[in-house]
N, C-alpha and C positions, 0 to 999 in steps of 0.2 A: 646887130653885132656882125663884124666882118668875118667872112669865111676864109680869108687869106691866111696861110700858115705864118707863124712868126718868122722874122728874118733870122738867118743863121748868125750865130755869134762869131765874130772874126777870130781867126786863129791867134793873132797877136794879143787880143784881149784875153783869151783863155790862158795863153802862156804867161801873161803878166799876172793874172790872178793866182795862178799856180805857184809862181815864183815868190810872190809877196805875201802869201797867206800866213806862213810861219813868222816872218819878220814883223808883220803888222800885228799879229797876235802878241808877240813879245813887246812891241811898242805899246799896245793897249795895257799890258801889265805894268809897264813903266809909267804910263799916264795915271793908272790907278794908284801906284805907289806915290807919285808926286802929289796927287790930290789928297790921299790919306795923310801924308805928311803935313800938307797945308791945313787940313781940318783938325788934326789931332795934336799938333804942336802949338805952343803959345806963339803969339804974333812977334814977340821979342826974341824968339829962339833963332838967332842968326848964327851961322850963315844958312842953316837948314831951311828956314822959311823961304829965303830967296832962291836957294838952289831948287827947292820943290817947285816954285813958280816957274823957273826957267825950264825945268823938266816937263811940266804940263804944257807950256807954250810950244816947246820944241816938238813934242810928240803930236800935238794938235796940228802944227804946220806940216808934219810928215803925213798925217791923215789927209790933210787938204791937198797935198801934192799927189798922193795916190788917187784921190777922187778926181783931180783934174786930168791925170794921165788916163784913167779908165774911161772918163767921159770922152776924151779925144779918140782913144782906140776903139770904142764901141761903135762909132759911126752913127749914133742915134741923135746927136745934137741935143736940142732942148728936151727931147723925149726921154733922155737918160734919167732925168729927175723922176719922171712918172714910172718908168719901167723898173728902175732900181731904187725904189722909194726907201727901202730899208737902209741902203747905203747913205742916202741923204739924211735920214733921221739920225743915224749914229755919227755922222759928221757934225751935225748941229749939237747933239747930246752924246759926247764920247763915252759917258758912263754906261750907255746902252750898247756899246760895241760888242759885248759877249753875245748879243742876240744874233750876230752873224753865224754863230755855230749852229743855229737852228736850220740853216739851209741843208744840212745833212739829213734832217728828218724829211724834208721835201723830196730829196733824192730817193730815200727809201720808199716813200709812198708811191713814187713813180715805178718802182720795181716790185710791186706787191705780187706780181705773177711769178717771180723767182726769188722768194724770200731766202735769206741765208742768215745763220746765227751771227756771223761776224758783223753784218750790217745792223742787225737789231742791237747787238752789244755796243756798237759805235754810237747809235742813237741814244741809248740809255746813258752811256758814259759822257757823251757830249752834253746831253741835257742836264746831267748832274753837275758838270763843271760850269755850265751856263748859270744854273740856279745858284751855285756857290758864289760866282763872281757878281751876278746881279744882286744877290742878297747883300753882299759886302758893300757894293756900290750904293745901293739904296740906303743902307744903314748910315754910310758916311754922309750922303746928301741930306737925309732927314735929320741927323744929328747936327749938321751944319745949320739947318734952318730952325730947329726946335730948341736948341740948348739955352737960348736967351729969351725965348718967347714967354710972355705972361701966361700963366696957367698951363704951361706945358707939362706933360707927363713923361716926356722923353728928355731927360736932363743929362744923362751920361751916355757914352758910346755903348756901354753894356746894355742900357735900355734900348738903344737903337737896334742893336744886333738881335735882342729878344723880339722886338717888334717885327723885324724883317723875317725872322723864323716863323712867327705867327702868321704873317701875311702870305708868305710863299706857300705854306702848307694849308692855307685857307682855313686855319683854326679860328683866329681872331678872338682871343679872350677878352679884349677890350680894356685891359689894364694899361696899355700904352697906345695912345692915339695921337696922331699929328693934329695940331691946332692951327698951324699957319697955312695959308693958301698954297705956297710952294711945297710944303710937306705933304699936303693932301694930293697934289698932282703927282708927286713921286709915289705915294701910296696907291693911287689909281693905276699907274703904270705897272707897279709891282704885282698888284692883284691880277691884272690881265696876263702878265707874264707867268705868274704862278699857275694859273689855270692852264695856259698853253703848255707849259713844261710838264705839269702833272699829266695832262692828256697824252703828251708825246711818250712819256715813260710807261704809263699804264697800257697805252695802245700797243706799243712795241713789245712789251712783256707778254701781253695777251696773245698777240700774233705769233710770238715765238712758242708759247705753250701749245697753241693750236697746231702749229707745224710739228712739234714733237709728238703730240697725240696722233696726228695723221700718219706720221712715219711708223709709230707703233702699231696702228691698225692695219697698215699695209704690209707688215712683216708676215711671211708665210708661217703657218702654224708648225710648231716643232713636232717631229714624228715621235711616236711612242718608243 
């Protein structure tokens, strides 16, 4: 293992990420809206079906442009794919784009020596939003794969939403189970994400409680 410190992040790269964070998050919501329209509306529901496809393609091209710009600004060359592997994954699978919000949790972990309630609150809120978006995305993807499969137990979008809630909370009643290979791949991703999100929320909440108790213990005793 190399003892050399990591190369500093170029200022232009950081500035680009800061400026595009909110617009790209809005674009990810538009992508999700277009994909949901494609999945939930009949194929003959024009012009909505065609407009949804155009929205999905346009937002994915926007993600690709952002990826190309950040690859160039980073100065890492081909190593960008390895260093920023999460960005590469969400480019190939845009439905996983909410996972980028988990970078906030990494930032909090690096600042454990100076915990603040606002940071813990951000982690829990970001993890909650990520769980909501990932659950909805997984429900759409599984419903898309399972609704016409022989022997499928997920036949309506309501069934898919119920399955996503079971999987994210690691309950797993077993009444709704993917039977297609693609559906099971989505399920595996969602199970891993559910465990990570649950750990982020419970860990942050526990750290905040410990900080509150420590402050209470450090208070000087009140005089009689």
